[in-house]
N, C-alpha and C positions, 0 to 999 in steps of 0.2 A: 294473264298476260297472252297474248296469240303468239303462238308459235313457230319459226319458219326452221327446217331441218335440212340441211343441205348434204346428200350421200353423194361422196365422190366416188370415181372409179377406179377398175381393177388397176392394183402397182399404181396408185396416186393418194394421194394423202392431204389433210386439211388443209395442212401449208402450202399446196402447190394453186396452177392455174389460176381462179378468180374467185375462188368459193371465201377467204376473206373481205376480197373489197366487197364482193355483192354482201357478205352478212353484216358487215358496215352500212352500205344501204337501206340493209332491210329495219338493221336496230333502229335508224333514224326515222323509218316509218314505223316504229313502236313495236317490232315483233324482237322477244326473246330467240336469239338465234343460234340454234346448235349444228355443229359440222364434226360430227364424230371419224374417230377416226377407227378405219370398218378392220374387222381381224383379217388376219392370214397377211400374207405378202400376194406371193403367186398364186401360192394354194388356197384358196379360200371356199367357202364351204356357204354354200345359200343358208342354211338355216341359222347359222351365227350371223350374218348380216343380217335376216328377218329382225331377229331376237333384239338387236341393236334398236331398230325401232319400233318394236312393242313395248323396249324397256322408257323410251322418252313419251309413251303417250300420246298421241298426234290426236285432236279433237277437232270437232267442227271448226272453230277458227282459225287454224293452221293451218301452214301450207308445207308440200314436200318438192326436193327439187332434186332430181336424180341426173346425173352427168355420166353415160357411155353406162356400167355394168350398174350404175344405179340409179337407172328406170329400172329394169327388170326386178332390182330388186323392191322397188316400188311396191310396182305392180305386181308380186310374190307376197308383200306385206299386207297391202289392199286384199287380196283373196281370203285373208284371215282375219282381218282388224274384227272389232267388234263392235267398233261405231264409227260413222264416216268424218272423212279431214275436207277441209274448204277447197284446197286446189291444189294441183298436181301440175308440177313442171319437168317435162321428160326433154333432156338436151343431149340427143346424138345418141337416142334409147333403139333400143329395137327389140323383140320376141321374139325371134328365132338366129339358130347357129349361123355364125359370122363364117365366112371365108377367109379366115388369117394365112398369109404369111408371115410367121410371128414365130422366134427361135424358143417360146416355152409353150411346150407339149401341152400342158397341164390348163390350159384354154378353160377357163370355166363354164361350161355349154350346157353343165348340169340345171344353171338357173333359166334355158331356155328352153331345153330339150323337148319339152312336156307340155300338151298344150293349158294356154291361162282358162282360168273361169272367169272370160267376160261381162257376164251378167254379175258378178259379187262384185268385180273390180267396178265397174260403173256405179254399184249401188250406194259404195263404199268412197267415192269423191264427188265433192258436187261439179267439177268440174277441170277438165283436162288442156294445156296447152304443149304441143308435140314441137321440139325446133329440131333440126337437121339441117349441117352445111351439104351446098349441093356438090363440093370435092370432098368431103371426108374420105381420107386414105382407108378408116378403118372400118367406120358403118359407111355404109355408100346411102344415097338417096333414097332408093326402094325401101331402104329398112325402112327408113322414116314413115316413108307412103302406106309401108303395111302396117305399123303402130298407128300413125292417125286413122287408119280406115277403120282397125278394128275397136277404136274409141270411140268411132264416129264424130270425128273431128275434122277441124283443116290442118296439113302442116303449115306449119311456118319454116319455109326455106330461104335458108340465107348463106350470102355469098360467105367461101371459107374454104379453107383446105387441110385444118390443123386440129380438128378432132376438138373443136371450141375449147383448143387450152388457153386463147382468148378470146372474149366476146364482149360485144358490147352491152353493158352491165343495164341500160334499160330496157332489153330485152324481156326482164323480167319486172322490175318496176313499175314497166307501164300497164303490166297487163295485171296487176294486183287489183 
């Protein structure tokens, strides 16, 4: 059975935002859905997040969906993957450090503070969809533009300013 794996953002969890609702839609489309609780709370370790994806063993018919920190996590996974995945959705994603005025000084910059292997990443996924909000308070639209440019895809600009805490669930299902 084809899988859909949703990787949540930093300081979030599988029961938050739109993850469960999207999971139900994907199940109705024939996917086995996984929305794992990623390790750590405020202090996260890149290798531990990548290991979660490795353990799920995504394959050529599967889709990966990353929200916020879930996006660079998926990209780091694709650098190490031994087989390609079908499609990757990167929502409020970024590939360079953010300028955040955030009370937690341990923001996980180590996910994006070194170059990505774009050749390997593109080899390990058939298609990419990049979605960013025009007025996201955490990940500005320029970060989405940078990500889309690196992947060689068009950026889907979405009206909004809530960091995709909620979203139109058809943004994913209509692009499968």
